[in-house]
N, C-alpha and C positions, 0 to 999 in steps of 0.2 A: 251545522254551525255551533249549536248551542253546546254540543257535546264536545266540540273543540274548544271552546271557552272554558268548559267546566274542567277539561284536562290541563289547559294552560294554569288555570287557578289552582288545581290540584298540584302541579309541580312548582308554583309558586310557593305554596303553603310547605313544602316539604322542604324547599331551601331556606325559607325562613326558620322550619324547624331545625336545620343543621345549625344555623345561626344561635338558636335559642339554646341548644346544646351547649355551646360555648359559653354562653351566659350562666347557664345552671352550673357548669362546672367552676368559672373563674370568679363569678361576682363574689359568693362567699368566701373564697381563698384571697380576696382583695388582690386578684391579677388584672391585667387589661384585657378588655375583649377584643382588643383590635390587634395587638402585637404581644408575643410572637405569634406566627401561623401556627395551626393546629398540628399536635404531634403525638405520638403515641405516649401514655403517661409513664409506660414502664421503660422502653428502650430510648425514648425521648428523640426518635427520628421523626423528622417532618413527615406529614402525611401527602403523599403524591397527589398532584390535582386529580387524577382519574380515581384515585381511591377516596375521592371526597364528595363523590356523586351522592346526593341525598337517596336513600333507600336502596338503590341499586348496588353501591359498593359493599353494602354491609352483608348484601346477599352473596355478592360476587367473592368476597373474602371470606365468607362463612363465618363471619363475626371473628376473625382474628387479624392480628396485625400482619402485614405482608413480610415485615422485617424480622420481628422476633418471635412470631405466633401467638403473642400473648392476647386473651380473649377480649374482645370488645364489648363492652356492657350491652346487653339488649335493649337497655333504655334508650340508647341513641336511636335506634330504629324506631321504637315506640314514639317518641317525642315527633321526630319527622313525620311519622304516619299520622300522629293524633293531630298534629297542626294542620297538615294537609286536608284532613278531613274536615276539621272544624272551619277552616278558611272557605273549603267547597261549599260546605252548608251554610255559611254567611253569604256566600256569592247568590247561592239559590235563593235566600231570603230577600236580599237587598240589591242584587245586581250589582253593575259596575258603577257605584254611587259614592258621595261623599261619606254615607253611612258605612258602606263597606269598609272603608279604609279606617273609619273610626274604630269599628268594632274588631278589625283584625289585629290593630294595635291594642286594643282592650285585652283581647282575649290572648294575644302573644304574652302580655306582662302576667296575666292569672296564670299560664302554663309554667313560666319562669318562676314565679313566686311558690306554686304548688310543689315543684320538685326540690326546690331549695328547703321548703320549710319541711318537706318528708326526710330529707336528708340530715339537716343541722336543727330543727325545731327553731329557726330564726326566719324574720322576712326583712329583709334589708331595706333601710329608709329609702334609698334611691330607686326602688320599686315602687314601695306603697305610697310614699310622701310624694316622690316624683310623679307617679302616675295620677295621683289626686290633683296634683297642681296642674298637669297635662289636661285633666277632664273638665276642670273648672275652666281653663284657657278656650278648651275647645267648644264649652257649651255656648260661647258667645257667639259663634258662628255656625253652631249645628243646627241643621234645618229641623223643624219639629220639636226642638228640646230646649225648653226654656232654661235661662241662667238658674232662676231660683229652683226649679227641680234639682239642679246640680248641687246647689247650696244646701237645700233641705237633706239631700242625701248624705253630704258629708256630715252636717250637723247632729242628723239623728242617728246616722250609722256609726259614727264614731261615740256618740254620745251615750247609746243604748249600751254597746260593748263596754264601755268605760264603766258606767252603772253596775252591770252584771258583775264584771270582774272586780270591781271595788267591794261590792257587797259580799263577794264569793270570799275574797280575802279578809274582810272585817268579821265573816262568821267562822270561817276554818282557820284563820290565821296562816294561811300559807296561799302562794300564788297559784290561780287555777288557769289563768289565760293572760297571755303575755301581751305587751304593748303593741306588738306586731299585727295581732288579729285585729285589734281596735283601729289601726290605721289602715289595714286592708280592708275592712269593710267600709271606712270613710270613703277610700279611693273607689270602692264598687259603687258607693253613693254618687259619686262625682260623674260616672258614666251612667248609671242605670236609674238614679231618681230614688225617691222612697220606697215606691213598690218593688224596686229591685233589691232594697236594702233589706226590706221586711221578708221577701221571698229567699234570698240568699241566706239570711240569719236563720229562719224557721226551717227552711229545707236542709241547710248544713247542719242544724243542730238534730233533726230528726235522722239524717243519713249518718251523721256521726256517731250518734247512739245506736244505731243499727249495726255498724261496722265496730264500734268500740266495745261495746258490751261482750261479743264472743271472745274479742282478741284479750278483754281482761280475764274472763273466764278460763282462757286457754293458758294465759300467764300464771294464773294460781293466786293464792291468798298468803303466801310465804312471806317472810319479814322482808319488808324493803321492797316489794314487787310493786309498789305504786307505778302504774304504766302510764308513760306520757303519750297521749296522741296527737298530733299536730293537727289544730283546726282549720290552717288555711287552704288546704285541699278541698276540705267540703265546703268551704264558704265560696272557694273558685269554682268547682263543680256547679254548685246550684246558680253562682252568677251567670255562668255560660247557659244552663239549662232555661235560665229565664229568657234570655234572647230569644229561643225558639219556643218554649213552653209558657212562659210566665202570664202572658195575656189569657190564654185558654185555661189555665188553672185557676187564676184570679176570677173570672167570669163564672167557672164552674162553682167555685166557694161560695161566690154572692149568690148563685142560684139556689145552691143547696142548704146554706145556712141563714143567708140574710134575706132570700126570696126576692132578690132583686134581677 
């Protein structure tokens, strides 16, 4: 019975991932996420319902449009699979509870933000600010999570990045971090509290550095090669990791460095 439930949650996650693909493509292009139905970007033929089955259709079609044969980005499959796996892990952690639905909502927003930021280096306010407001409202009815945890998470999350971004701009005379990242960390704080903010910020900075330095070295030092790396995906990654590993990492850190 437990395996059956995991399979159901996995399928549910893949279906949500299919919708997230729509959001990732349409939101930055300022298109409706409801209408019109999905269509091939090249030939604009509507996708048949049997060609819109999450994960399965991509494999069956071998990653190509049935009508014109244009390649379908592998990312669509990745987003569906990623969402399905994360939702399944959340179910294993919290079961079918209120926290399950809160966390799948939170992680769904993070997935959409990550891929949009990767593509366009923007984080739409409808996701960051909208998610932050939703997190604050949910905190009033969320079991085991105090309203002030969300408030402190928003204030510290947004405030810390604002100070860093302002200080960097003051010293270098150029923008190093966009306002979208500030709003994103505030949104993360509304769902994860102060500890989640610190974990996401520190972890995102470490992972971003480990990934960014090799990319910049590969890019080279030629004229005008200042390489822009979106920070949103790293913050989002560590916000998700905090759900599953945060408590253990914090306890290990306290025991190792603070002897608690």
